[in-house]
Each structure stands twice: as C-alpha cells, then as structure tokens.
C-alpha positions as CSV (number, residue, x, y, z in Angstrom):
1,M,-21.3,6.3,8.0
2,Q,-18.5,3.9,8.9
3,L,-16.1,4.8,11.6
4,L,-13.8,1.8,11.6
5,G,-10.1,2.4,11.9
6,V,-10.0,6.1,12.9
7,C,-8.2,7.7,15.7
8,A,-10.0,9.6,18.4
9,T,-9.5,13.0,16.7
10,E,-10.7,11.7,13.4
11,L,-13.6,10.0,15.0
12,R,-14.7,13.2,16.7
13,E,-14.4,15.2,13.4
14,Q,-16.4,12.6,11.5
15,L,-19.1,12.6,14.2
16,R,-19.2,16.3,14.3
17,H,-19.5,16.9,10.6
18,G,-21.3,13.8,9.4
19,A,-24.8,14.5,8.0
20,D,-26.3,11.4,9.7
21,C,-24.8,12.1,13.1
22,L,-26.1,14.0,16.0
23,V,-23.4,15.6,18.2
24,M,-24.5,18.5,20.4
25,A,-22.4,20.5,22.8
26,G,-19.5,18.1,22.5
27,K,-21.6,15.0,23.4
28,I,-21.9,11.7,21.5
29,T,-24.6,9.1,22.1
30,V,-23.2,5.6,22.7
31,L,-25.4,2.5,22.4
32,G,-24.7,-0.5,24.6
33,L,-25.7,-4.0,23.6
34,G,-23.5,-6.2,25.9
35,S,-21.5,-5.2,28.9
36,L,-22.6,-1.6,28.4
37,L,-26.1,-2.7,29.5
38,S,-24.5,-2.3,32.9
39,E,-24.2,1.3,33.9
40,R,-21.4,0.4,36.3
41,S,-19.5,-1.2,33.5
42,A,-20.1,1.8,31.2
43,R,-18.8,4.1,33.8
44,T,-15.4,2.3,33.9
45,T,-14.8,3.9,30.5
46,F,-17.0,6.9,30.8
47,P,-17.2,8.1,34.4
48,E,-19.1,11.2,33.5
49,L,-21.7,9.7,31.2
50,S,-25.2,11.1,31.4
51,G,-28.8,10.2,30.4
52,F,-28.4,6.4,30.8
53,R,-31.6,5.0,29.4
54,L,-33.2,2.2,27.3
55,A,-33.4,2.4,23.5
56,R,-34.2,0.1,20.6
57,V,-32.1,-0.5,17.5
58,D,-33.8,-2.2,14.4
59,G,-32.2,-3.7,11.4
60,Y,-29.4,-5.3,13.4
61,R,-29.0,-8.7,15.1
62,R,-27.3,-9.0,18.5
63,I,-25.0,-12.1,18.2
64,F,-22.3,-14.0,20.0
65,A,-20.0,-14.5,17.0
66,H,-16.5,-13.3,17.7
67,T,-13.6,-14.0,20.1
68,P,-11.9,-11.0,21.7
69,S,-8.4,-11.3,23.1
70,L,-9.6,-9.6,26.3
71,F,-11.4,-12.7,27.5
72,V,-8.2,-14.8,27.2
73,Q,-6.2,-12.1,28.9
74,R,-8.6,-12.0,31.8
75,G,-8.8,-15.8,32.2
76,I,-12.5,-16.2,31.5
77,A,-12.3,-17.8,28.0
78,D,-12.6,-21.6,27.8
79,S,-11.1,-22.7,24.5
80,N,-11.7,-26.4,25.1
81,S,-15.5,-25.9,25.1
82,L,-15.4,-22.9,22.8
83,Q,-17.0,-20.7,25.5
84,M,-15.2,-17.6,24.5
85,A,-17.5,-15.5,22.3
86,S,-18.5,-11.9,22.9
87,L,-21.4,-9.8,21.5
88,S,-21.6,-7.6,18.4
89,A,-24.4,-6.2,16.2
90,E,-24.7,-7.7,12.8
91,Q,-26.6,-5.8,10.1
92,G,-29.3,-7.6,8.2
93,G,-32.5,-8.0,10.2
94,G,-34.1,-8.2,13.6
95,G,-33.5,-5.7,16.4
96,F,-32.9,-5.4,20.1
97,V,-33.3,-3.3,23.2
98,C,-30.1,-1.6,24.3
99,T,-28.9,1.2,26.4
100,A,-28.2,4.7,25.2
101,F,-26.2,7.4,27.0
102,E,-24.3,10.6,26.3
103,V,-20.5,11.0,26.7
104,D,-18.0,13.8,26.1
105,D,-16.5,13.3,22.7
106,V,-13.0,13.6,24.3
107,G,-13.6,10.2,25.8
108,M,-13.5,8.5,22.4
109,E,-9.8,7.5,22.7
110,A,-10.6,5.2,25.6
111,F,-13.7,3.9,23.9
112,R,-11.8,3.1,20.7
113,E,-9.2,1.2,22.7
114,R,-11.9,-0.7,24.7
115,E,-13.7,-1.7,21.6
116,E,-10.7,-2.3,19.4
117,E,-12.0,-5.2,17.3
118,F,-15.3,-3.6,16.2
119,E,-16.5,-1.3,13.5
120,L,-17.9,1.7,15.3
121,R,-20.9,2.8,13.3
122,M,-23.5,5.5,13.8
123,V,-27.0,3.9,13.6
124,P,-30.6,5.1,14.2
125,F,-32.3,4.2,17.5
126,T,-35.5,4.9,19.2
127,D,-35.6,6.1,22.8
128,L,-38.0,3.7,24.6
129,S,-39.1,6.3,27.2
130,T,-40.0,9.1,24.8
131,G,-40.4,7.4,21.4
132,R,-38.0,9.9,19.8
133,G,-35.5,8.9,17.3
134,G,-31.8,9.6,17.4
135,T,-28.4,8.4,16.1
136,G,-25.8,6.6,18.3
137,L,-22.5,4.8,18.1
138,L,-22.8,1.0,18.0
139,C,-20.3,-1.8,18.1
140,V,-20.8,-3.6,14.7
141,A,-19.3,-6.8,13.5
142,S,-16.0,-6.3,11.6
143,T,-13.3,-8.5,9.9
144,D,-9.8,-9.7,10.8
145,A,-8.5,-7.8,7.7
146,A,-10.0,-4.5,9.0
147,Y,-8.5,-5.1,12.4
148,V,-5.0,-5.6,10.9
149,A,-5.5,-2.5,8.7
150,Q,-6.3,-0.4,11.8
151,W,-3.9,-1.8,14.4
152,G,-1.3,-3.7,12.4
153,Q,-0.3,-7.3,12.0
154,E,2.1,-7.1,14.9
155,R,-0.6,-6.2,17.3
156,F,-2.9,-8.9,16.0
157,D,-0.1,-11.5,16.4
158,E,0.7,-10.3,19.9
159,L,-2.9,-10.2,21.2
160,Y,-4.5,-13.0,19.2
161,T,-2.1,-15.4,17.5
162,K,0.2,-15.8,20.5
163,K,-2.8,-16.4,22.7
164,G,-4.1,-19.2,20.6
165,L,-6.7,-17.2,18.6
166,S,-6.2,-17.6,14.9
167,S,-9.2,-15.3,14.1
168,I,-11.5,-12.7,15.7
169,W,-14.4,-12.8,13.3
170,N,-14.0,-15.8,11.0
171,W,-16.3,-18.2,12.9
172,P,-18.7,-20.1,10.7
173,A,-22.3,-20.7,11.8
174,E,-21.6,-24.4,12.3
175,S,-18.3,-23.8,14.3
176,G,-19.9,-24.5,17.7
177,L,-18.6,-21.2,19.1
178,R,-20.4,-20.5,22.4
179,P,-20.7,-17.4,24.6
180,C,-18.0,-16.8,27.3
181,A,-19.9,-17.9,30.3
182,A,-18.8,-15.2,32.8
183,Y,-19.6,-12.5,30.2
184,L,-23.0,-13.9,29.3
185,R,-23.9,-14.1,33.0
186,H,-22.9,-10.5,33.4
187,C,-24.9,-9.3,30.4
188,R,-27.9,-11.4,31.5
189,L,-27.9,-9.9,35.0
190,A,-27.4,-6.4,33.7
191,A,-30.4,-6.8,31.3
192,A,-32.6,-8.1,34.1
193,K,-31.8,-5.1,36.3
194,L,-33.0,-2.8,33.5
195,G,-36.5,-4.2,33.5
196,E,-38.8,-6.5,31.6
197,A,-38.3,-5.0,28.1
198,C,-34.6,-5.2,28.2
199,E,-34.5,-8.6,29.8
200,Q,-36.9,-10.2,27.4
201,S,-35.1,-8.6,24.4
202,F,-31.8,-10.0,25.6
203,L,-33.3,-13.5,26.0
204,N,-35.3,-13.5,22.8
205,E,-33.3,-11.2,20.5
206,T,-29.8,-12.3,21.1
207,F,-28.4,-15.3,19.1
208,L,-25.5,-17.7,19.0
209,V,-23.2,-17.9,16.1
210,D,-25.6,-20.2,14.3
211,R,-28.0,-17.2,14.0
212,R,-30.9,-19.5,15.1
213,T,-30.5,-20.4,18.8
214,T,-31.6,-17.7,21.1
215,I,-30.0,-17.0,24.5
216,R,-33.2,-18.1,26.2
217,E,-32.9,-21.5,24.5
218,Y,-29.2,-21.6,25.2
219,L,-29.5,-20.8,28.9
220,A,-32.3,-23.4,29.3
221,E,-29.9,-26.0,27.9
222,H,-27.0,-24.7,29.9
223,P,-28.3,-23.3,33.3
224,E,-24.8,-23.7,34.8
225,V,-23.8,-20.5,33.0
226,M,-25.6,-18.4,35.6
227,T,-23.5,-20.0,38.4
228,T,-20.2,-19.5,36.5
229,L,-18.5,-16.8,38.5
230,P,-15.6,-14.7,37.1
231,P,-12.3,-14.6,39.0
232,E,-12.4,-12.7,42.3
233,S,-10.6,-9.8,40.7
234,L,-13.4,-9.4,38.2
235,R,-16.4,-10.0,40.4
236,E,-17.4,-6.3,40.4
237,R,-16.7,-5.7,36.7
238,Y,-18.7,-8.8,35.7
239,G,-21.4,-8.6,38.3
240,G,-24.3,-7.4,36.2
C-alpha cells in the first residue's frame, strides 16, 4: 500500500482499513532507519511513543541518496563537497536492522510534515526480540514529481530551488553525493547505542548513492566525519 501524498486524516483512514496494515487501539507502528534510530530524536515528534525496540526489514536497501531541504535550513549541508545526503529505504534487495515503535495515529500530521519528501509505505518487518512479524510505516525513496504533486511547485521552489537544491531525488549513482556529516555521525552513534546487531547493520547494510560503498568503507576513508559536530543549537538533536 502506498501512502504518499495523503493528509493526516486520509493516512489514518488508509492505515485503519488497509488489508495489509495493522493498526490496533489507535496505534501505528513506525520504523526508523536513520535519525529515528535515536529514541530521543523519535520523541521530538512522538513524545508518547511506546515499545521502542529493534526490528529487521528485508527487501529494501538503506541508502544515502537524496538531499532534504532541512539540512540546508539547519546549516549542516556542505554543497561544495556534496556532503548533504540523507537516508531513505529503496526497494529492490538487501535489508537492514531498524527501530520499531508504536505511536498514536493522531500524531501522523507531525510525522507527515517531518518526513515531507518521502513516500510513507507500510512494509513487513520482523521484531528482533520475539521473531514475530508485523507491518510498519517506513520512509521510502520517492521522486521530485511526487513531492510537487503532494505539496505544490511553490513549496518546492521555496524550500529547494531558492536554497540551491535543484532536485531532491534525482541524484545519479555516479554523482558523488555524500552523506551529510553531522547527520551520519548522529545515526552512527544512535546505532551503536542500540547494540551490536544494529551497529553492524548500519555499518554493513547502509550504502552511498553508488549502491556499492558501505558506510563502514566510507567512514574508514573519512574518519573525520565522527568528529564533525553540528552547531551548538543542534548538539542534543544530533547527538546520537
């Protein structure tokens, strides 16, 4: 089921009535693959989340392959070195360890705004602690055209074009796009805090835009990433 381009009310209705979705007692399971590996970060959007735990998603690749406006707005994107990419899940192979947690479906408005550039899709996952399967909401790679269809050309121009970003998603494998350093550091630290399974998955099952280079290989070549601190105002938010 695809959930791209729906308002919060429509999203809740699709989740509630979709045959492949599990929504019980007004709760929705969210899957975190990047900043949502950090429970502290997740609670900035969902203060009342519950059941924060590890899960695994298969059939999707975790990849640094798009450029959100938010990194430019927060002053942590480096356009000169192309260190400005964020994470998404791309269907077509592989898998990764992520977080899973339940939230009230009334919080979907904030989540839709937070994750404005993605397709929000319900996908199968396996709970690592119990081995049980479930279905959760994942941030999946989208397109510029889909963003404009959802939010409008004016918003795209204001948040992207005027900030020097001609595209969100149209970055070829050979483009040289690199992870935003402060964001990568945050995700790496958050993964390490969650234990060996999550840390190793993040290092070995997360890729650059070329779809070949792992984050383990990238960090070995660029160890300076782990000493790249965000601005003081973002130290807590991007502190792992």
